[in-house]
C-alpha positions in Angstrom: -32.9 31.5 8.2 -32.1 27.8 7.9 -32.6 26.7 4.1 -30.5 30.5 3.4 -27.8 28.6 5.4 -28.0 25.4 3.9 -28.2 26.6 0.3 -25.3 28.7 1.3 -23.2 25.7 2.5 -20.6 23.9 0.5 -23.2 20.8 1.0 -25.4 21.0 -2.2 -22.0 20.8 -3.8 -20.7 17.6 -1.8 -24.4 15.8 -2.9 -23.5 16.8 -6.5 -19.4 15.5 -6.5 -20.6 12.1 -4.5 -23.7 11.7 -6.8 -25.9 11.4 -4.2 -28.9 12.9 -6.2 -32.1 12.0 -4.5 -33.4 8.7 -6.5 -36.6 8.6 -8.1 -39.7 6.4 -7.4 -38.9 3.0 -6.7 -41.7 0.5 -8.0 -40.9 -2.1 -5.3 -42.6 0.0 -2.8 -45.9 -1.4 -2.2 -49.2 0.9 -1.4 -50.8 1.7 1.8 -53.9 -0.3 1.9 -56.8 1.7 0.7 -54.5 3.9 -1.5 -55.7 5.1 -5.3 -53.7 2.6 -8.2 -53.6 6.0 -10.3 -53.6 9.0 -10.9 -51.9 12.3 -8.5 -52.5 10.8 -5.2 -51.0 7.3 -6.4 -48.0 8.9 -7.1 -47.4 11.3 -4.2 -48.2 8.1 -1.9 -45.6 5.9 -3.8 -43.0 9.3 -3.9 -43.7 9.5 0.2 -43.1 5.9 0.8 -39.6 6.0 -0.7 -38.6 9.0 1.1 -39.9 7.9 4.1 -38.0 4.4 4.2 -35.1 6.0 3.0 -35.4 8.9 6.1 -36.0 5.7 8.8 -33.3 3.6 7.4 -30.6 6.8 7.4 -31.9 7.8 11.3 -31.0 4.1 12.1 -28.0 4.3 10.6 -26.6 7.2 12.3 -25.2 6.7 16.0 -26.9 8.2 18.7 -24.0 10.2 19.5 -23.7 11.9 16.1 -27.6 13.5 16.3 -26.1 16.5 18.0 -23.3 16.9 15.1 -24.2 20.3 12.7 -21.9 21.3 9.9 -21.2 24.9 11.3 -23.2 26.8 13.8 -26.2 28.3 12.9 -27.4 25.3 10.7 -29.8 22.3 11.7 -28.1 19.4 13.5 -28.9 15.7 12.2 -31.4 15.6 14.4 -33.1 19.3 13.9 -33.3 18.2 10.1 -35.0 15.0 11.1 -37.7 16.7 12.8 -38.1 20.0 10.9 -39.0 17.4 7.8 -41.4 16.1 10.5 -43.1 19.2 12.0 -44.0 20.1 8.0 -45.5 16.8 7.7 -47.3 16.7 10.7 -48.3 20.4 10.0 -48.9 21.0 6.4 -51.6 18.6 6.1 -53.6 21.4 8.1 -53.8 23.6 4.5 -56.3 20.6 3.6 -58.4 20.1 6.3 -56.3 17.9 8.4 -55.2 19.3 11.9 -51.9 18.0 13.1 -52.4 16.0 16.7 -53.4 18.0 19.6 -50.6 17.9 20.8 -48.5 19.2 18.3 -47.1 22.6 18.4 -44.4 23.4 15.5 -43.0 26.3 17.0 -38.6 24.5 18.5 -40.5 21.1 17.3 -37.5 20.6 15.4 -35.3 20.7 18.8 -37.7 19.1 21.4 -35.5 16.0 21.6 -32.4 14.7 20.4 -33.4 11.2 21.5 -32.4 8.7 18.7 -34.9 6.5 19.5 -38.2 9.3 19.7 -36.6 11.0 16.4 -37.3 8.2 14.7 -40.8 7.8 16.3 -41.3 11.3 15.3 -40.9 11.3 11.4 -42.3 7.7 11.0 -46.0 9.1 13.3 -45.4 12.5 10.8 -45.3 10.3 7.7 -47.7 8.4 8.6 -50.2 11.8 9.4 -49.3 13.1 6.2 -50.2 9.6 4.4 -53.5 9.4 6.2 -54.2 12.9 5.1 -53.4 12.2 1.5 -56.0 9.5 1.6 -58.5 10.7 3.4 -59.1 13.2 -0.1 -60.6 12.8 -3.3 -58.9 13.0 -6.4 -61.5 16.2 -7.1 -59.8 17.8 -4.4 -56.4 17.8 -5.9 -57.5 21.3 -8.1 -58.8 23.0 -5.5 -57.2 26.4 -4.3 -55.7 26.7 -0.2 -53.3 30.0 1.0 -50.3 29.2 1.1 -46.9 30.9 0.8 -48.5 34.2 0.3 -50.4 33.2 -2.8 -53.2 30.8 -3.7 -52.2 27.4 -4.8 -53.5 24.3 -5.6 -53.7 21.2 -3.2 -51.6 19.8 -5.8 -49.2 22.1 -6.1 -49.3 21.9 -2.2 -48.5 18.0 -1.9 -45.5 19.0 -4.7 -44.1 21.1 -2.8 -43.8 18.4 0.4 -42.1 15.8 -2.0 -39.7 18.4 -2.9 -39.1 19.9 0.7 -38.7 16.4 1.7 -36.2 15.5 -0.7 -34.1 18.9 0.1 -33.8 17.7 3.3 -32.5 14.4 2.7 -30.1 14.9 0.4 -29.0 17.1 3.4 -29.2 14.2 5.8 -27.3 12.1 3.3 -24.5 14.5 3.0 -24.6 15.1 7.0 -24.1 11.0 7.1 -21.6 10.7 4.4 -19.4 13.7 6.1 -19.3 11.4 9.3 -17.9 8.3 6.9 -21.9 6.5 7.4 -22.8 5.2 3.7 -26.5 5.4 3.3 -28.2 1.8 4.2 -29.5 1.6 0.5 -26.5 2.7 -1.4 -24.5 -0.3 1.0 -26.9 -2.8 -0.1 -26.4 -2.0 -3.9 -22.5 -2.1 -3.4 -22.8 -5.2 -2.1 -25.0 -6.6 -4.8 -22.7 -5.5 -7.4 -19.6 -7.3 -5.4 -21.7 -10.1 -5.2 -22.7 -10.4 -9.0 -20.1 -12.8 -10.9 -18.0 -11.1 -13.3 -18.2 -11.7 -17.4 
């Protein structure tokens, strides 16, 4: 399984050594129109927006000719990781009653294209689908039970898994980028600001 290959690889250790733990919530992310101002859904949507912004900016920073790069045989390539995340964000909302787009097929989706522009477009569409799905449900549904991963889980638990899943693969993508000599854009911006800051 892909997840076992990822966890067995040295990339998580590289993340820790490089200080690349996934950042927490960003207070600067504006809520989506019509989004709840507080509560679990508000927190979820805020974190989802942070992850989307990082995924998209990282995908834009990686050259198109690197999209087929993979650290080893049998492990997802750069484009496949991005599309795996998109597939989950399109597919998982069906657990709480929001169907994916009619033309979406989860099987093989991560290998459906290696075109940089299409990969980015698919990721953005999938994050928008997830956001709209969560906006469409009331807070009262958070404790509703659904079938998930062999048992009954609350919708709250499913949404928590979605954030964890996206964060895992964001970390993987950061490691992929670093191995290829690409500094994540938000880190580059922080380094630039630090360099410009007057010394005391």
